[in-house]
N, C-alpha and C positions, 0 to 999 in steps of 0.2 A: 114404490118406496119413497118415503119422505126424507128430503135432505136433512142432514144434521150438521148445521154450522158449527165450527170450532169455537170454544170459549177463548177468552185472552189467555188463560193459562195453557190451553191446548195449543195455541199458536206458538207460544213461547217453548213449550215442551217439543213441538216439531222442529223449531229452529235449533234448539239446543242439541239435537241429534246430528246436526250438520256442522257444528263448530269444530274445526279440526284440532287435533292434538298439536300443542306447541305454539299456537297462534297467539299474536298480540292483538287484542280486541278492545274496541271502544263501544261501550253501550249507550245509545241515545236515551233521553228522558222518556219515561212512560213504559209502554209495552216492551221495548227492548231490554230494559233492566231485568225483566222477569226471566229472560232466556238463560241467564247464568245459573239459575236455580235448577236447570234441567240438562246441563252438560254432563254426559257419563263421567262417573267418578274416577275411571281409569285414564282420563285425559288431563293434561296440564295446560291450562289456558291462562294467559297473563293479561289481566284486565287493566285498561288505561283509562284514566278520567282527565279531561282537559283542564280541570281546575288544579292539576298537578300531582296526581298519584299514579304510580305504577305498582301493581300487585294488590289490587283490591280483593278482599275476601267476601265471605257471605254476609247477609244482613245480620246485625247484632240481635241477640235475644232481648226480649222485654226486660227493661231495667239495666241492660248492659250497654245502652247507647252512649257514645262520647260525641257530644255536640261539636268538638273541634275536628272530627273526622267525618266529612261529608263528601258526596260525590257532586258532579256538576248540576244535578237536579235538587241539591240541598237535602238529600236523604242521608241519614246516618249509615256509615258502612264500617266494615272491619278492614284490618290490614293483615295479609298473609306474612309469614316469616320471610324476610328478605325484601319486603316492600320498601319503596322509596317515596319520599314527598319532596317536591321541588317547585319552583316558581312556575306560574302558568304559562309564561313565555316559552320555557323549555318544553312544556307539554305540547304547545302548538308547534314548536320547532319539530318535534317528533311526527306530528301529524303532517306538516307540510314538507318534511324531508322524506316522506314515503315509508316510515317505520311502523305504521299500523297496518296489519295484515287485513283486517276486517272491521268495518263500521256497521253496526246494527242501528238503523234509523227509523223512527216513525215517520209516516208520510201522510199528508193531506191529499196529494194526487201524485201519480206516477204516469208518465207518458209511454207510448209504445216503443220510443227510441231510448228509454232509460232516464229521461229528464226527471228530476226530483223537485217537488214543491212541498215544503213542510214548515214554512215560517210565517206565512202571512196569508189570510183570506181576503183582506181588504175591509174586513168588519171593524169599524171604529170602536166597537164594544170590547174587542179583544186585540189590544196593542200588539203589533208584531215584534218578535224577538228572535233573531236568527241563531244567537249563541255560537257554538262551535260547528254548526251543521255545514256551513259553506266550506270551511276547512276540511272537515272530515269527508264531505262529498267529493272534493277535488283531490285530496291528499291520500286517502286510504286506498290500498291496493284493490279491495273489493268492497262493494256496498250492497247490503241486503236491506230491503224495505219491509217493515212490519206494519200491517194496517188492517182495518176492517175493509171488506170488498166494495162496500157502498156506504153512503152517508146514512144518517139516522132516517132520512125521508126517501131512501131508496135510489138516490142518485149515483151513478158510477164515479169511482174515484181512480180507476185505471182508464186512461183516455188516449185518444190519438195524439192530442197535444194538451199540455197543462193550461188551465185558465188562471191559475193562481201565479204569483211571482215565483220564478225559479230559484231554488237553492243552489243547484248545480245541474249542468247540462250533460245528459248522456252518461250518467255515472252508475245507475242502478244495474246490478247484474241479476238479482233474483228478487222476486216478490212473494211474500208469505202473507196470505190472508185467511179469514175465517171460512173461506170456500175453496181455496186452491193454492198450489205452489207453482209459480210461473217463472220461467227463465226469460230474460231479455236477450235475444239473440239477434245477429246481424239479419236474419230472415224473419224477424217479427217475435211476437210474444208466444212462447211454447208452453202449454200446460202440461206439467209433469205429474201433477197429483190433483185429485179433487176430493171434496168431502164426501162421505158415505151417502149414497142416495141421491146424489146430484147428477143431472144429466148435462152433457156438454152444451146443448142448446140453451138450457136454463142459465148456465154460467155465462155464455155469450150474451144473453139477454140483460145480464147484470153488469156487463162490461162495455165501456165506451170506445173500445178499440178492438180491431179484429184479432181473435185468438186462433191458434193452431193446436191440435191435440196430438201429443207425442204418441208414436206407435207403441211405446212401452209404458204408457201412463198407468197409474195405479191409484187406489183409494189411499187417502192420507191415514197413516197409522200413528196414533198418539198413545 
């Protein structure tokens, strides 16, 4: 059976199923912002943006954009009833004070011990910009990394040790990729789910760190 990697929307859809009811969640730029589109409608999730918003709503419809209401990635957003807007220093105080339950962050690399690298590759053509990721990595109660499993040329992005500068050390609790859902545990990387048609040995071959397969692993359902 041929493996069927997940699309970006599939990754976001899978993550959305796991976001708990009542959580205060910060969505990183890029793939993480898509996850909010797939949270079950019977759950109330309060979205936080480090530029100073609590209570982000869905993306605006075409022609309904308000350029004064944007998230940290400069995308236009909407506000839910009861939303609040405040100075970005207060937004960072929420992060640093441990008031964010969950941060969804994109990742360039994740290490076996949960180290996160997502702000610089050292490439002079792409100037680094850490944004709020350092604070989110250190301050959020839980961090989930959303990423492609390998680079465009097939190099692993999950490694024993990151080769890029770290954003935060030992903070990632779970990794969602187009091939697998992996928990970062004290005993190592534990594969909970794999894409349909993917064999464990094939997944290990695309990973730069030792993996363990959970006894109750299952195929990713999206």
